C-alpha positions, 0 to 999 in steps of 0.5 A: 013186165014179166020174166021168164027163165030161159036157156043162156043160149034161146034166140033172145038171151043171144040176141041182148048179149050181143047189145051188151058186148057190142057196147062194152066194146066201145067201152074197153076197146082202147084198154083191151088192144090184141094180144096175150092182155085181151086173150086173157080178158076174154077168156075171163069174160066168157061164160060156159053156159055149162055153168049158166045156173039161170039165164032171166029175161025181162019180157014185155007182151008188146015190145018182146024181151027188154032186159037179160041178167044171168046167174054162173056158178063160180069158184062155189058162187053164185055170180051175177053175168051180162045185165043188160037193159036195150037201151029205149027201156032204159030209166024206167027201174028195168034193171032193178027188178032184174037184179031182184028176181035173180036175187030171189031165184039164187037165193032159193038156190040156196045162195048166201051172196050174188058176187058180180064184176064190172067195170070202170068203164060203166058208172050207171052199172056202178051206181046201180048196184051201189043203189041196191045194195051192193057192197064193193069186194077185192077184185076176184079171180079170173078178173084180178089177173086178167081184168085188174080195171075191174070192180067187183061186188057182192049182196048177201042174201041172207 
């Protein structure tokens, strides 16, 4: 397993981002009905490429990219975004290694902590973050007003 830093718009990164979006749509479609609430939620989840500090792919020589995570600047914080591992590759510890890589990038960049948001329909994500030493924190903006069923976490890096 090796890690590659790529652009947010790298076609391999975009393909993994789309896989996550399809999964999340299936989990939350019933909670995000068309209208202003859905628009606010989609806006809160949108990532401006100009705010992306790093996009990391976990790559295996024989398989290609198998996982994705990114870091973006949000209100002066380093926020972890779009963590996804291909379903066929889950259970191998890839997500833990990938999170370690993005945490190391953030620490080298001077971050005292990283934060992240996930949802109440993603128990495997909650379990991963808890296992990795993330602590639950109050839901922060833009999620507090747009996606109140969010779970937010932090991990201190120093």
